[in-house]
C-alpha positions in Angstrom: 35.1 129.1 78.6 35.8 132.2 80.8 36.2 129.9 83.8 38.6 127.6 81.9 40.6 130.6 80.8 40.8 132.0 84.4 42.0 128.6 85.7 44.7 128.4 83.1 45.8 132.0 83.9 46.2 131.5 87.6 47.7 128.0 87.5 51.4 129.1 87.0 50.9 131.6 89.8 49.7 128.9 92.2 52.7 126.7 91.2 55.2 129.6 92.0 53.6 130.3 95.4 53.6 126.6 96.3 57.3 126.3 95.4 58.3 129.5 97.3 56.4 128.5 100.5 58.0 125.0 100.8 59.5 123.8 104.1 63.2 124.4 104.5 63.7 120.7 105.0 62.1 119.1 101.9 62.8 115.5 101.0 61.7 113.6 98.0 61.3 109.9 97.7 64.8 108.4 97.7 66.2 107.4 94.3 67.7 104.0 93.7 71.0 103.2 92.0 70.6 103.4 88.3 67.6 105.7 88.4 67.8 109.0 86.5 66.4 111.3 89.3 68.6 112.0 92.2 66.9 113.0 95.4 67.5 116.7 96.2 69.0 117.8 99.5 67.3 120.1 101.8 67.6 123.7 100.6 68.8 125.1 104.0 70.3 122.2 105.9 72.8 124.4 107.7 70.0 126.7 109.0 68.2 123.6 110.2 71.3 122.3 112.0 71.9 125.7 113.6 68.3 125.9 115.0 68.7 122.3 116.3 72.0 123.1 117.9 73.4 119.7 117.0 74.8 117.8 114.0 73.3 114.4 113.1 76.0 112.1 111.7 75.4 108.7 110.1 78.2 106.2 110.9 78.7 102.5 111.0 79.5 102.1 114.6 81.0 98.7 114.0 84.4 99.3 112.4 87.2 99.8 114.8 89.5 102.7 113.8 86.7 104.3 111.6 83.6 104.3 113.7 83.1 102.1 116.7 81.2 102.2 119.9 83.6 101.6 122.8 82.6 99.8 126.0 82.0 103.2 127.7 79.4 104.0 125.1 81.5 106.7 123.4 82.3 106.7 119.6 85.8 106.7 118.2 87.4 106.5 114.8 88.4 108.6 111.8 84.8 108.8 110.5 83.7 109.9 114.0 86.4 112.5 114.2 85.3 114.0 110.9 81.8 114.5 112.4 83.4 116.0 115.5 85.4 118.4 113.3 82.3 119.5 111.6 80.6 120.1 114.9 83.6 122.0 116.1 83.5 124.3 113.1 79.8 124.9 113.5 79.4 125.2 117.2 82.9 125.4 118.7 81.9 122.1 120.4 83.1 118.8 119.0 80.5 117.0 121.2 77.5 118.6 119.6 76.9 115.5 117.5 74.3 112.8 117.6 75.7 109.6 116.0 73.3 107.2 114.2 74.4 103.7 113.3 73.4 102.8 109.7 74.0 99.6 107.8 75.1 99.6 104.2 71.5 99.2 102.9 69.9 102.1 104.8 72.8 104.6 104.8 71.9 106.4 101.5 68.2 106.5 102.2 68.9 108.1 105.6 70.9 110.8 103.9 68.4 111.4 101.1 65.4 111.7 103.4 67.2 114.0 105.8 67.4 111.6 108.7 71.1 112.5 109.0 72.9 115.7 108.0 76.1 114.0 106.8 77.2 110.4 106.1 80.7 109.6 107.5 80.6 105.9 107.1 83.6 104.4 105.3 81.7 104.9 102.0 83.4 104.6 98.6 83.1 107.6 96.3 81.8 106.3 92.9 80.3 107.8 89.8 76.9 106.3 90.2 76.7 107.4 93.9 77.7 110.9 92.8 74.9 111.0 90.2 71.9 108.6 90.3 72.1 108.0 94.1 72.2 111.8 94.7 75.2 112.1 96.9 77.7 115.0 97.1 81.1 113.8 98.3 83.5 115.7 100.4 87.3 115.1 99.9 88.6 111.6 100.5 89.6 111.0 104.1 91.1 107.5 103.5 92.4 105.9 100.4 91.8 102.2 100.6 91.7 99.1 98.4 89.7 95.9 98.5 91.3 92.6 99.5 90.5 89.1 100.7 91.3 87.5 104.1 91.7 83.7 104.5 92.8 81.4 107.2 96.5 80.6 107.3 95.7 76.9 107.5 93.9 77.0 104.1 97.2 77.4 102.2 95.3 79.9 99.9 97.9 82.3 98.6 96.2 84.1 95.7 92.8 84.7 94.1 93.4 81.8 91.7 93.5 79.5 94.8 89.9 80.5 95.6 88.5 78.7 92.6 85.2 77.1 93.5 85.6 78.3 97.1 83.0 80.1 99.2 83.7 83.8 99.8 81.7 85.8 102.4 80.8 89.3 101.2 78.4 92.0 102.4 75.7 92.8 99.9 74.7 96.3 98.9 78.3 97.4 98.7 80.9 98.1 96.0 82.7 95.1 97.5 80.2 92.7 96.1 80.4 94.0 92.6 84.2 94.4 92.7 84.6 90.7 93.6 82.2 89.6 90.9 84.0 91.8 88.3 87.5 90.6 89.3 86.7 86.9 89.4 84.8 87.1 86.1 87.8 88.9 84.5 90.2 86.3 85.7 87.8 83.4 84.8 87.6 82.2 88.4 84.4 80.5 89.5 83.5 81.0 93.2 80.5 80.7 95.6 79.4 84.1 96.9 77.9 83.9 100.4 76.2 87.3 100.9 74.7 89.0 103.9 73.3 92.5 104.6 74.7 92.7 108.1 78.5 93.1 108.4 78.5 91.3 111.8 76.8 88.3 110.3 79.2 88.4 107.4 82.3 88.2 109.6 80.6 85.8 112.1 79.9 83.4 109.2 83.6 83.6 108.1 84.7 83.0 111.7 82.5 79.9 112.0 84.4 78.4 109.0 81.4 78.5 106.6 83.4 80.6 104.1 86.9 79.9 102.8 87.6 83.7 102.6 86.0 87.0 103.2 86.4 90.2 101.2 86.1 93.9 102.2 88.2 97.0 102.2 91.7 96.2 103.4 91.3 98.6 106.3 88.1 96.9 107.3 89.7 93.4 107.2 92.5 94.7 109.4 90.0 96.4 111.7 87.5 93.6 112.0 90.3 91.0 112.0 91.4 92.2 115.5 88.1 91.2 117.0 87.9 87.7 115.4 88.2 84.8 117.9 91.7 84.1 116.8 93.1 87.1 114.8 96.5 85.5 114.4 95.0 82.5 112.5 94.1 84.8 109.5 96.0 86.5 106.8 95.1 89.1 104.1 96.2 88.2 100.6 98.5 90.7 98.9 96.4 91.2 95.8 94.4 94.4 95.8 91.3 94.1 93.6 90.0 97.6 93.6 90.5 101.2 94.5 88.3 102.4 97.4 88.5 106.2 98.1 86.4 106.6 101.3 84.8 110.0 101.8 82.0 111.7 103.8 78.9 112.7 101.8 75.9 115.0 102.0 72.7 114.9 100.0 73.1 116.6 96.6 71.5 120.0 96.0 72.5 122.1 99.0 75.7 123.8 97.8 76.2 125.8 100.9 76.1 122.8 103.2 78.2 120.7 100.9 80.9 123.4 100.7 81.0 123.7 104.5 81.6 120.0 105.0 84.2 120.0 102.1 86.3 122.7 103.6 86.2 121.2 107.1 87.9 118.1 105.7 90.4 120.2 103.8 91.1 122.1 107.1 92.4 118.8 108.7 94.8 118.3 105.8 95.9 122.0 105.5 96.7 122.2 109.2 99.1 119.2 108.8 100.7 120.9 105.7 101.2 124.1 107.8 102.5 122.2 110.8 99.6 123.3 113.0 98.4 120.9 115.7 96.0 120.9 118.6 99.0 121.5 120.9 100.5 124.5 119.1 97.6 126.2 117.4 97.6 128.9 120.0 101.2 129.8 119.1 100.2 130.5 115.5 97.6 133.1 116.5 100.2 135.9 116.2 101.8 134.5 113.0 102.5 137.1 110.3 102.4 134.5 107.5 99.5 135.5 105.3 98.6 131.8 104.5 98.4 131.0 108.2 96.5 134.2 109.0 93.8 133.4 106.4 93.7 129.8 107.5 93.1 130.6 111.2 90.8 133.5 110.4 92.9 136.3 112.0 92.9 138.0 108.6 90.2 138.0 105.9 86.7 136.6 105.9 86.9 133.2 104.3 84.6 131.6 106.9 81.8 134.0 106.1 81.7 132.6 102.6 80.8 129.2 104.0 78.3 130.5 106.6 80.8 129.8 109.3 82.9 132.0 111.6 86.2 133.1 110.2 88.1 131.1 112.8 86.4 127.8 111.9 89.6 126.1 111.0 91.2 127.2 114.3 88.2 125.7 116.1 88.6 122.4 114.3 92.3 122.1 115.1 91.9 123.1 118.7 89.3 120.5 119.4 90.1 117.6 117.0 93.6 118.2 115.7 95.0 118.0 112.2 94.8 115.0 109.9 98.0 113.3 111.2 96.6 113.6 114.8 93.3 112.1 113.7 95.0 109.2 111.8 97.5 108.4 114.6 94.9 108.5 117.3 92.7 106.0 115.4 94.9 103.9 113.1 98.5 104.8 113.9 101.4 102.8 115.4 100.2 103.2 119.0 96.9 101.6 118.2 96.0 98.0 117.9 95.5 98.4 114.1 98.9 99.9 113.4 98.1 100.8 109.8 100.9 102.5 107.9 99.7 105.7 106.3 100.9 104.8 102.8 98.7 106.6 100.3 97.2 108.6 103.1 100.4 110.7 103.6 100.5 114.3 102.5 101.4 114.8 98.8 104.7 116.3 100.0 105.6 112.9 101.5 104.6 110.8 98.6 100.9 110.4 99.5 97.7 111.5 97.9 96.4 114.1 100.5 96.3 117.6 99.2 94.4 120.8 100.1 93.5 123.6 97.7 94.6 127.1 98.8 92.7 128.9 101.6 92.4 132.2 99.8 
């Protein structure tokens, strides 16, 4: 009895010691959508990144304009520039990034297990991903909507014309569920042709084995440019869902999540203030208190994030503001030529808005 009492007495102490001596990069078994337990993030992700000297960023690598590997082996796109902006804030070096290509099925597991520090992979912010999947989303970097692309020769003009038609769709995405929901709501029967790999999905459509293909409108525009005959395809006008695309980190590490969040806001705030990569040096002597706080020449906002106070200035110097990022990857001088639309600043009728830097 004495021995049993002693064991019971020291058990709580053992538990406390075990918890306190845990590795700074703990990772539980990844949760699945719909489960109650979200996988916790590493407790000190930022410290781990600092000691490594490099950010590990999960991307697609296969969507021109968002994340794409060019013929010279370099990455480009909005999602890529978000990663470069984070690296600029952390290390004053936008190239201190290792990019890892992830498909739609493995992307969340890679983030939950700590294989990547941040996911910047045209990922839609949803309630279930914010809760049961265990993600912590940064601000939206691109407001999108789902659509369907068909061949011009098909004479398909609307969703109703797709009755009993085959539609290619990538599984493991919100796209698959959105399509099912919309067609069910409208009472339209169809034949889903699903694949895990985005390349296979578009290749199957290109081969004529599907009457249409559905994805985010931006992805259809992007991938459409590399189809065998881009001009033979058209995107239907109907938008069947809202798709706010945002970077994400694993839930549980507030400090790291805040740092990523305010890096994204910095891109937007710089555009609001009219600060670009070309003129950021001229603002260094500004007497405007908002600009002084933003660029870190006054106050210590960066310290609260575990960053230097001039972290925003680093970002703008190396990567530019949101308008520069957008124009470089999706703007009128690119092959995609996507109008900014909802992705304009709030002051220009769009949805982009930054909280105050104070």
